[in-house]
C-alpha positions in Angstrom: 81.4 122.7 -25.2 79.7 121.3 -28.3 76.3 122.4 -27.1 77.7 125.9 -26.6 79.4 126.4 -30.0 77.0 124.2 -32.1 77.6 121.1 -34.2 79.0 122.9 -37.3 81.7 124.9 -35.4 82.6 121.9 -33.3 83.1 119.6 -36.3 84.9 122.3 -38.3 87.2 123.1 -35.3 88.0 119.4 -34.8 89.0 119.0 -38.5 91.2 122.0 -38.3 92.9 120.8 -35.1 93.5 117.4 -36.8 94.8 118.9 -39.9 97.3 121.2 -38.1 98.2 118.2 -36.0 99.3 116.1 -39.0 101.6 119.0 -40.1 103.0 119.3 -36.6 103.9 115.6 -36.6 106.1 116.3 -39.6 107.5 119.4 -38.2 108.5 117.9 -34.8 109.7 114.3 -35.3 110.4 113.6 -31.6 108.7 110.8 -29.7 107.7 113.1 -26.8 106.4 115.8 -29.2 104.4 113.2 -31.0 102.8 112.0 -27.7 101.7 115.6 -26.9 100.5 116.2 -30.5 98.6 113.0 -30.7 96.9 113.8 -27.4 95.8 117.2 -28.8 94.7 115.6 -32.1 92.6 113.0 -30.4 90.9 115.7 -28.3 90.2 117.6 -31.5 88.9 114.5 -33.4 86.5 113.8 -30.5 84.6 117.0 -31.5 83.4 115.7 -34.9 83.0 112.2 -33.6 80.7 113.2 -30.8 78.9 116.1 -32.6 78.5 114.0 -35.8 76.9 111.0 -34.1 74.6 113.2 -31.9 73.6 115.1 -35.1 72.7 111.8 -36.9 70.7 110.4 -34.0 68.9 113.7 -33.5 67.6 113.9 -37.1 67.2 110.3 -38.1 63.6 109.0 -38.2 63.0 106.0 -36.1 61.9 103.8 -38.9 65.1 104.5 -40.8 67.5 105.0 -37.9 69.3 101.7 -38.4 69.9 102.3 -42.1 71.0 105.9 -41.7 73.5 104.9 -39.0 74.7 102.0 -41.2 75.6 104.5 -43.9 77.5 106.5 -41.3 79.3 103.3 -40.2 80.2 102.6 -43.8 81.8 106.0 -44.1 83.5 105.6 -40.7 85.0 102.2 -41.6 86.0 103.4 -45.1 88.3 105.9 -43.5 90.1 103.0 -41.8 90.5 101.4 -45.2 91.7 104.5 -47.0 94.4 105.4 -44.5 96.6 102.3 -45.0 96.1 102.5 -48.8 97.2 106.1 -48.8 100.4 105.2 -46.9 101.0 102.3 -49.3 100.9 104.8 -52.2 102.8 107.7 -50.6 105.2 105.8 -48.4 106.0 106.4 -44.7 108.7 109.0 -45.0 108.8 112.6 -46.3 106.3 115.3 -46.3 103.8 113.8 -48.7 101.8 111.4 -46.3 101.5 114.1 -43.7 100.4 116.7 -46.2 97.8 114.4 -47.8 96.4 113.6 -44.4 96.2 117.2 -43.4 94.4 118.2 -46.7 91.9 115.3 -46.5 91.2 116.1 -42.9 90.6 119.8 -43.6 88.4 119.0 -46.7 86.2 116.6 -44.7 84.7 119.6 -43.0 83.4 121.1 -46.2 80.2 119.0 -46.5 79.3 120.1 -42.9 79.9 123.7 -43.7 77.8 123.4 -46.9 75.0 121.7 -45.0 75.2 124.0 -42.0 71.6 125.1 -42.3 70.5 121.5 -41.6 72.3 121.3 -38.3 70.1 120.6 -35.3 70.4 122.4 -32.0 72.3 120.0 -29.7 71.1 120.1 -26.1 73.1 119.1 -23.1 71.6 118.4 -19.7 74.3 119.5 -17.2 72.8 117.4 -14.5 73.6 114.2 -16.2 77.1 112.8 -15.3 78.8 109.9 -16.9 77.2 107.2 -14.7 73.6 108.6 -15.1 74.1 109.0 -18.8 75.1 105.3 -19.1 72.0 104.3 -17.2 69.7 105.9 -19.8 70.8 103.2 -22.4 72.7 100.5 -20.6 72.5 97.8 -23.3 73.9 100.3 -25.8 76.9 100.9 -23.5 77.7 97.1 -23.5 77.4 97.1 -27.3 79.9 99.9 -27.5 82.3 98.0 -25.2 81.9 94.9 -27.4 82.5 97.0 -30.5 85.7 98.5 -29.0 87.3 95.4 -27.7 86.4 93.3 -30.8 87.5 95.9 -33.4 90.8 97.0 -31.9 91.7 93.5 -30.6 91.3 92.1 -34.1 93.0 94.9 -35.9 95.9 94.8 -33.5 96.4 91.1 -33.0 95.0 89.2 -36.0 98.4 89.6 -37.7 100.1 87.9 -34.7 97.5 85.1 -34.7 98.0 84.5 -38.4 101.8 84.4 -38.1 101.5 81.9 -35.3 99.3 79.8 -37.5 102.0 79.8 -40.2 100.8 82.6 -42.6 103.2 84.7 -44.5 103.4 88.5 -43.7 101.9 89.4 -47.1 99.1 87.0 -46.8 98.1 88.1 -43.3 97.7 91.7 -44.4 95.0 90.4 -46.7 93.0 89.3 -43.6 92.8 92.8 -42.3 91.7 94.1 -45.7 89.0 91.5 -46.0 87.8 92.2 -42.5 87.5 95.9 -43.4 85.6 95.1 -46.6 83.2 92.8 -44.6 82.6 95.7 -42.2 81.7 98.0 -45.0 79.6 95.6 -47.2 77.5 94.0 -44.4 76.6 97.2 -42.5 73.6 98.2 -44.6 71.9 94.7 -44.4 72.5 94.8 -40.6 71.0 98.3 -40.4 68.0 97.2 -42.5 67.4 94.3 -40.1 67.7 96.6 -37.1 64.8 98.7 -38.5 62.6 95.5 -38.7 63.3 93.9 -35.4 64.5 94.5 -31.8 67.9 96.1 -31.9 68.9 94.7 -28.5 68.0 91.2 -29.8 70.0 91.8 -32.9 73.0 92.7 -30.7 72.6 89.4 -28.9 72.3 87.4 -32.2 75.4 89.3 -33.5 77.4 88.4 -30.4 76.4 84.7 -30.7 77.5 84.8 -34.3 80.8 86.4 -33.2 81.4 83.6 -30.7 80.8 81.0 -33.4 83.2 82.7 -35.8 85.9 83.0 -33.2 85.6 79.3 -32.3 85.9 78.4 -35.9 88.9 80.6 -36.5 91.7 78.1 -35.5 90.3 75.6 -38.0 89.6 78.3 -40.7 93.3 79.5 -40.5 94.3 76.2 -42.1 92.6 77.3 -45.3 93.0 80.7 -46.9 89.4 80.6 -48.4 87.9 79.7 -45.0 90.0 82.3 -43.2 89.0 85.1 -45.6 85.3 84.1 -45.2 85.6 84.2 -41.4 87.3 87.6 -41.5 84.7 89.0 -43.9 81.9 87.9 -41.6 83.8 89.0 -38.5 84.3 92.5 -39.9 80.5 92.9 -40.4 79.7 91.7 -36.9 82.3 93.9 -35.3 81.2 97.1 -36.9 77.6 96.1 -36.3 78.1 96.2 -32.6 79.0 99.9 -32.7 76.3 100.8 -35.2 73.6 98.9 -33.4 74.5 100.4 -30.1 74.4 103.9 -31.6 70.9 103.1 -33.0 69.8 101.9 -29.5 71.0 105.3 -28.1 68.8 107.2 -30.6 65.9 104.9 -29.9 65.9 105.1 -26.1 67.2 108.5 -25.3 65.4 111.9 -25.7 66.9 114.8 -27.5 68.2 116.6 -24.4 70.2 113.6 -23.3 71.6 112.5 -26.6 74.9 114.4 -26.3 75.6 113.1 -22.8 74.7 109.5 -23.6 76.7 109.6 -26.8 79.7 110.8 -24.9 79.3 107.9 -22.5 78.9 105.6 -25.5 82.3 106.7 -26.9 83.9 106.3 -23.5 82.7 102.7 -23.3 83.9 102.0 -26.8 87.4 103.3 -25.9 87.3 101.3 -22.7 86.8 98.1 -24.7 89.5 99.2 -27.2 91.9 99.8 -24.3 91.2 96.6 -22.4 90.7 94.1 -25.2 94.3 94.1 -26.7 95.8 94.0 -23.2 93.9 91.0 -22.0 94.2 89.2 -25.3 98.0 89.9 -25.4 98.5 88.4 -22.0 96.4 85.3 -23.0 98.3 84.9 -26.2 101.7 84.6 -24.4 101.9 80.8 -24.4 99.3 79.8 -27.0 98.7 82.7 -29.5 95.8 81.3 -31.4 93.8 79.7 -28.6 94.6 82.5 -26.2 93.3 85.0 -28.7 90.1 83.0 -29.4 89.5 82.3 -25.7 89.7 86.0 -24.8 87.2 87.0 -27.6 84.8 84.3 -26.6 85.1 84.9 -22.9 84.6 88.7 -23.1 81.7 88.3 -25.5 79.9 85.7 -23.3 80.2 88.1 -20.4 79.0 91.0 -22.6 75.9 89.0 -23.8 74.9 88.3 -20.2 75.2 92.0 -19.4 73.2 93.0 -22.5 70.4 90.6 -21.4 70.5 91.9 -17.8 70.6 95.5 -18.9 67.6 95.0 -21.3 65.6 93.3 -18.5 66.4 96.2 -16.1 65.5 98.8 -18.7 62.2 97.1 -19.4 61.4 96.9 -15.7 62.3 100.6 -15.2 60.1 101.7 -18.1 57.2 99.5 -16.8 57.5 101.1 -13.4 57.5 104.6 -15.0 54.5 103.8 -17.1 52.5 100.8 -15.8 50.1 100.9 -18.8 53.0 100.1 -21.1 53.3 96.3 -21.2 55.0 96.1 -24.6 
């Protein structure tokens, strides 16, 4: 659909749907109505998400791709940070928070409309299904899964882990704030590194760092300084998975396949976001801290093995396609 209507109309339409959705949430305060409205809003927000990332990868020069996507990731994660602050200022009841969300969502389309003459033509190869799209950049798909399960699992369950470790409710909210700040601050250095070295290798190094941070977490929670430091680093690594995976998509996929592969990339991110909290929640039933850490470490180890296997398979496939290319 995006390839038919173009990136600008897709992004603008998605913002309008989201804006109307916020107003509808206020107008129909029923659980069943909210389920339907949120479903429609999520479908609407998928338009700017997919079209925007495809646009970025289509126009970014290869030598700057990592840094360009890092700036996008900073803007993306900043939205996560602004939302809770907005609710803290406006409260959770009344028309004000819904109206503010609707206005901000609608205004976010303005830069796209102003810069519409810069929009690339987004191609879509209808012969590429979800599975074939995933095979075009398999390491990136695993990175998206890691980003999904790591980000949503931490955002959802770190408060429970901190409570189990004896933290107060006010103090544990600071952990989420610091993790968000880390994701924002560390993205550009990670993006710069990804323009200087193998992005797949950087995903692997990031995953190993994530494992080390997770293993240190039970000890770090005994000290607020150590815990805040671990959360800062974890935020950078978590968002780095997504940004690096997106850069790998742009590096490995041609223009006609970008939209399909980016759609598959988002599906894998959402799969990780769906499975991570469920598996972690089950593991945390008896031992919250160690169950949480064990899930993060276990899923990341499996993901690292898959990234290495996918990278070897991709290298072998490219070598068969072009025997002269031994790089």
